[in-house]
SERO-4910 file (N, C-alpha, C, O; in steps of 0.05 Angstrom, whole numbers):
BEGIN
 pado doro    nc1    nc2    nc3   cac1   cac2   cac3    cc1    cc2    cc3    oc1    oc2    oc3
  Met    A     17    -24     -2      3     -1      4     19     28     -1     40     31     12
  Leu    A     12     45    -16     31     71    -22     13     87     -8    -12     90     -9
  Arg    A     37    100     13     17    127     38     30    148     10     48    143     -5
  Ser    A     10    177     11     18    196     -6     41    205     17     48    189     35
  Pro    A     53    233     12     77    237     26     64    260     47     46    275     39
  Ala    A     74    262     71     65    273     95     59    307     86     79    321     81
  Pro    A     36    318     84     29    349     79     56    365     93     66    360    114
  Tyr    A     62    386     74     82    405     88     69    426    104     49    435     94
  Ser    A     75    436    129     67    455    150     57    487    129     60    489    104
  Ser    A     52    496    137     44    521    127     71    540    122     78    552    102
  His    A     81    539    141    105    558    150    131    539    128    150    553    121
  Lys    A    131    517    119    144    511     96    139    515     74    157    518     57
  Gln    A    111    514     67    103    528     42    102    564     33    103    572      9
  Lys    A    100    575     47    105    590     51    129    607     37    130    625     21
  Leu    A    148    591     53    179    595     50    185    586     26    202    597     13
  Ala    A    177    571     20    180    557    -21    174    582    -26    187    603    -30
  Val    A    147    575    -26    135    603    -34    142    631    -48    139    638    -72
  Ala    A    154    644    -27    169    664    -26    208    667    -38    219    686    -48
  Val    A    217    640    -32    234    636    -47    229    633    -74    245    646    -88
  Gln    A    212    618    -88    204    617   -115    197    645   -126    206    649   -149
  Lys    A    184    665   -115    173    688   -120    200    704   -125    204    720   -143
  His    A    219    697   -105    239    719   -102    270    715   -138    278    733   -153
  Phe    A    275    693   -140    288    683   -150    283    678   -176    300    673   -192
  Arg    A    246    679   -184    238    681   -215    245    704   -233    240    728   -229
  Met    A    257    693   -252    266    711   -272    240    736   -290    220    733   -304
  Asn    A    250    751   -281    238    774   -285    249    792   -300    273    792   -301
  Ala    A    231    819   -322    242    831   -342    269    853   -326    286    865   -339
  Arg    A    267    853   -305    299    871   -282    317    847   -292    332    850   -311
  Ser    A    314    828   -280    338    809   -287    350    801   -310    374    801   -312
  Ile    A    326    790   -339    333    794   -367    350    813   -370    374    809   -376
  Ala    A    334    841   -364    355    872   -378    383    862   -370    400    856   -387
  Arg    A    389    859   -337    411    860   -333    429    839   -344    452    845   -353
  Ile    A    417    811   -344    439    792   -351    437    801   -385    457    813   -390
  Leu    A    423    800   -403    428    816   -428    444    833   -429    458    834   -449
  Gly    A    446    851   -411    459    880   -420    482    877   -413    498    894   -421
  Leu    A    493    852   -396    520    845   -394    531    827   -412    554    830   -420
  Leu    A    518    811   -420    525    799   -446    528    805   -468    543    797   -486
  Phe    A    507    824   -465    520    850   -494    538    858   -496    551    859   -517
  Leu    A    549    871   -467    569    883   -462    607    870   -467    630    875   -471
  Val    A    590    854   -462    615    828   -461    627    821   -493    652    820   -498
  Ala    A    604    817   -514    605    815   -533    617    834   -547    639    830   -559
  Gly    A    602    862   -547    616    889   -554    640    896   -548    652    912   -562
  Ile    A    653    884   -524    683    885   -520    697    860   -529    719    866   -539
  Ala    A    693    837   -529    704    822   -537    714    822   -569    735    815   -578
  Gly    A    687    834   -585    693    840   -621    722    860   -620    739    858   -638
  Phe    A    725    871   -606    754    885   -608    784    875   -597    806    886   -598
  Leu    A    778    849   -587    797    841   -580    817    816   -595    809    795   -587
  Pro    A    829    814   -605    837    802   -632    846    768   -623    847    750   -640
  Trp    A    850    765   -594    853    742   -586    833    724   -582    837    700   -586
  Ile    A    810    734   -574    781    726   -574    774    725   -601    774    703   -610
  Ala    A    768    740   -612    759    751   -644    784    752   -661    796    774   -664
  Pro    A    796    724   -678    811    728   -696    799    742   -716    775    747   -712
  Ala    A    812    751   -740    805    765   -762    786    748   -776    790    723   -773
  Ala    A    767    755   -791    747    731   -813    762    722   -836    775    740   -848
  Pro    A    764    695   -847    779    688   -863    780    706   -889    768    728   -890
  Phe    A    794    696   -910    781    709   -941    754    693   -946    738    706   -959
  Thr    A    744    668   -937    726    651   -948    702    670   -932    679    666   -941
  Ala    A    703    683   -916    677    690   -903    666    709   -920    680    722   -936
  Pro    A    634    713   -917    615    735   -936    640    761   -939    659    766   -924
  Val    A    631    773   -964    648    804   -970    618    823   -956    594    823   -961
  Ile    A    639    839   -935    618    860   -926    631    894   -936    655    894   -941
  Thr    A    620    913   -938    632    934   -942    643    953   -930    657    970   -939
  Leu    A    633    949   -899    651    958   -876    660    936   -864    644    924   -850
  Asp    A    679    930   -865    700    912   -861    722    922   -834    737    907   -822
  Thr    A    720    938   -831    736    946   -805    730    933   -784    707    926   -781
  Ala    A    750    927   -763    745    900   -738    730    877   -754    721    860   -738
  Tyr    A    726    871   -780    716    845   -784    728    817   -769    750    806   -773
  Arg    A    713    812   -756    723    784   -743    710    764   -737    688    763   -748
  Leu    A    717    743   -719    692    718   -709    697    715   -685    720    707   -681
  Ile    A    687    718   -672    680    723   -641    686    691   -637    677    674   -652
  Gly    A    704    686   -615    714    651   -611    711    638   -640    702    616   -641
  Gly    A    719    651   -661    715    633   -694    687    628   -699    678    614   -718
  Val    A    676    638   -683    645    625   -698    628    650   -699    615    652   -720
  Phe    A    625    667   -685    602    699   -685    621    718   -706    641    731   -700
  Ala    A    608    716   -732    622    742   -748    612    775   -737    588    781   -737
  Val    A    633    793   -728    622    812   -730    640    828   -733    661    817   -738
  Asn    A    641    855   -734    650    882   -746    644    906   -728    627    905   -710
  Ile    A    659    929   -734    652    951   -715    624    965   -720    618    987   -710
  Ala    A    615    957   -728    582    966   -727    563    948   -712    542    955   -700
  His    A    573    926   -714    560    902   -701    568    903   -677    549    896   -663
  Asp    A    597    909   -657    607    913   -631    594    935   -622    588    934   -599
  Leu    A    587    961   -639    575    986   -628    550    976   -620    543    980   -597
  Val    A    530    960   -640    505    956   -634    509    939   -608    497    947   -589
  His    A    524    919   -607    519    901   -574    529    924   -556    521    921   -533
  Leu    A    541    942   -558    548    957   -537    529    971   -525    524    970   -501
  Phe    A    512    994   -551    494   1001   -540    472    992   -527    458   1003   -511
  Phe    A    471    962   -541    445    952   -523    453    929   -495    439    914   -482
  Gly    A    479    932   -494    493    927   -466    486    946   -446    473    941   -425
  Ala    A    496    973   -457    486    994   -431    466   1003   -433    460   1017   -414
  Trp    A    443    999   -456    416   1006   -444    409    985   -432    395    996   -414
  Gly    A    407    959   -427    406    934   -413    416    949   -381    399    965   -375
  Leu    A    430    948   -367    441    956   -353    427    979   -342    424    979   -317
  Leu    A    415   1004   -358    409   1022   -350    372   1020   -340    357   1032   -325
  Ala    A    368    989   -367    342    996   -365    328    976   -332    308    973   -318
  Ala    A    354    966   -336    345    940   -311    334    954   -282    323    942   -262
  Leu    A    339    978   -286    345    995   -256    309   1007   -249    306   1026   -234
  Arg    A    297   1000   -257    269   1007   -267    246    981   -272    262    970   -287
  Phe    A    229    967   -271    214    949   -283    206    947   -306    207    931   -325
  Lys    A    192    978   -298    172    995   -331    197    990   -361    194    975   -380
  Gly    A    219   1007   -354    245   1000   -373    257    983   -377    268    982   -399
  Ala    A    259    962   -359    265    935   -373    242    921   -393    246    911   -414
  Val    A    220    924   -382    202    907   -404    203    927   -429    198    917   -451
  Thr    A    208    955   -427    207    959   -453    234    952   -468    233    948   -492
  Tyr    A    260    951   -452    283    937   -467    276    915   -482    278    911   -506
  Cys    A    263    897   -459    265    868   -468    242    869   -497    245    854   -516
  Arg    A    224    884   -494    201    882   -520    217    898   -546    215    890   -569
  Thr    A    230    915   -541    252    925   -563    268    913   -568    274    914   -592
  Val    A    284    896   -551    305    872   -564    291    846   -574    306    831   -586
  Thr    A    272    840   -572    253    824   -586    250    827   -611    257    810   -627
  Trp    A    237    853   -618    224    854   -640    252    865   -660    255    858   -684
  Val    A    273    881   -644    291    881   -660    315    858   -680    326    856   -702
  Tyr    A    310    839   -647    326    810   -660    310    792   -674    320    772   -684
  Leu    A    285    797   -675    272    779   -697    273    792   -729    273    777   -749
  Val    A    273    817   -731    287    821   -749    311    814   -761    315    809   -785
  Leu    A    329    816   -739    358    809   -746    355    774   -755    368    763   -773
  Val    A    339    766   -741    325    738   -747    327    727   -781    344    712   -792
  Val    A    309    738   -789    296    736   -819    311    750   -825    324    734   -839
  Leu    A    329    781   -827    347    784   -847    372    765   -848    386    762   -868
  Gly    A    373    756   -832    401    731   -829    406    715   -844    425    707   -857
  Ala    A    369    707   -839    364    685   -859    362    682   -882    360    662   -896
  Ile    A    363    699   -884    362    708   -923    386    715   -935    395    738   -930
  Pro    A    399    697   -953    421    701   -955    427    726   -974    448    739   -971
  Ile    A    409    732   -992    422    770   -993    418    802   -976    422    826   -981
  Thr    A    410    786   -954    409    806   -929    424    803   -913    429    821   -898
  Asn    A    438    776   -911    449    762   -886    489    782   -880    511    778   -870
  Thr    A    477    799   -889    508    828   -889    497    850   -880    513    867   -874
  Leu    A    466    858   -878    452    884   -877    461    899   -892    469    921   -884
  Phe    A    464    890   -924    467    899   -936    496    911   -932    497    936   -927
  Gly    A    512    903   -932    539    906   -921    552    915   -903    576    918   -899
  Ile    A    527    922   -887    536    942   -864    551    920   -838    573    923   -829
  Ala    A    535    904   -831    547    882   -810    538    860   -825    519    860   -841
  Pro    A    554    839   -818    554    804   -814    527    794   -791    529    793   -766
  Ile    A    505    789   -807    488    775   -783    480    750   -800    457    751   -810
  Tyr    A    497    723   -805    493    705   -822    508    673   -797    522    672   -776
  Gly    A    498    659   -812    513    640   -791    504    630   -767    481    623   -765
  Trp    A    523    629   -744    515    620   -728    499    650   -712    490    647   -690
  Asp    A    497    671   -722    492    688   -707    463    690   -712    450    702   -695
  Val    A    451    681   -733    424    674   -739    410    660   -711    390    668   -700
  Ala    A    424    638   -704    418    619   -685    418    636   -657    399    632   -642
  Leu    A    439    654   -648    437    669   -628    423    689   -621    415    697   -599
  His    A    420    696   -643    406    717   -647    372    713   -640    359    728   -626
  Ala    A    362    688   -652    337    674   -642    340    666   -609    323    675   -593
  Leu    A    355    655   -602    357    647   -576    350    681   -553    333    681   -534
  Leu    A    365    703   -561    365    724   -547    345    730   -552    334    739   -532
  Leu    A    327    730   -581    299    748   -580    278    731   -560    261    742   -547
  Leu    A    281    699   -559    261    689   -545    264    690   -514    245    686   -500
  Val    A    293    698   -502    293    705   -476    291    741   -473    293    752   -451
  Ala    A    286    756   -495    279    769   -478    242    774   -481    225    788   -470
  Ala    A    244    749   -506    204    755   -503    193    751   -482    172    762   -474
  Tyr    A    209    730   -470    195    721   -444    202    750   -421    185    756   -404
  Gly    A    217    760   -423    219    793   -405    198    807   -417    183    817   -400
  Gly    A    191    811   -443    177    837   -448    150    825   -451    133    843   -451
  Tyr    A    136    797   -455    120    797   -451    103    770   -441     79    768   -440
  Gly    A    122    751   -433    119    730   -421    118    732   -390    117    755   -382
  Arg    A    118    713   -372    113    715   -344    134    733   -333    130    740   -310
  Gly    A    152    739   -342    181    772   -339    166    787   -343    178    807   -340
  Ala    A    142    793   -349    133    825   -356    115    829   -338    102    850   -335
  Gln    A    113    811   -325     91    812   -287    103    822   -271    124    812   -264
  Glu    A     91    847   -260    118    865   -240    109    839   -220     88    825   -219
  Pro    A    135    839   -206    137    824   -176    122    842   -150    128    865   -144
  Glu    A    103    827   -140     92    832   -115    109    841    -94    125    825    -86
  Glu    A    108    863    -84    120    867    -61    113    853    -35     90    854    -29
  Pro    A    130    841    -20    120    830      6    109    843     21    120    865     27
  Ala    A     87    838     30     83    857     55     99    855     81    110    836     90
  Leu    A     96    882     91    116    881    119    102    871    145     79    878    148
  Pro    A    113    857    163    101    851    180     88    868    201    101    887    209
  Ala    A     62    865    213     59    889    233     59    895    257     56    918    265
***
């Protein structure tokens, strides 16, 4: 005969709910994480030991200043790196307020959706020669837009409730 587990006391249940609410990913934490990742990517694009020069077999782009492959995989150039730095700084600033973080996540969602679509089309995958968004960048941008969509439109966009102070 199987026995059902003993129910937890209300104190343990309340503690579990409080911990779950506290550590839930919301728009502020997503904006902070994306901001840090974008800053790291933007800086890494300028470091030749992290991002070696693009090979001669890479697609031709007009703006080839600092045309590199981060980790030998993700193509970037000066324009791409500056966009990463911009989104990184904006993400860290937006994370200071919940409404700003939701707006940031929504904007990242739509911008990166456009980049995924353009990157998947061979004739536009260099943004008309301005920035390389081909190859693994398409998959990475898709992942970023899904995370940002969770923060901008999913459960992450719901403002966390402030715990009531004991009387």
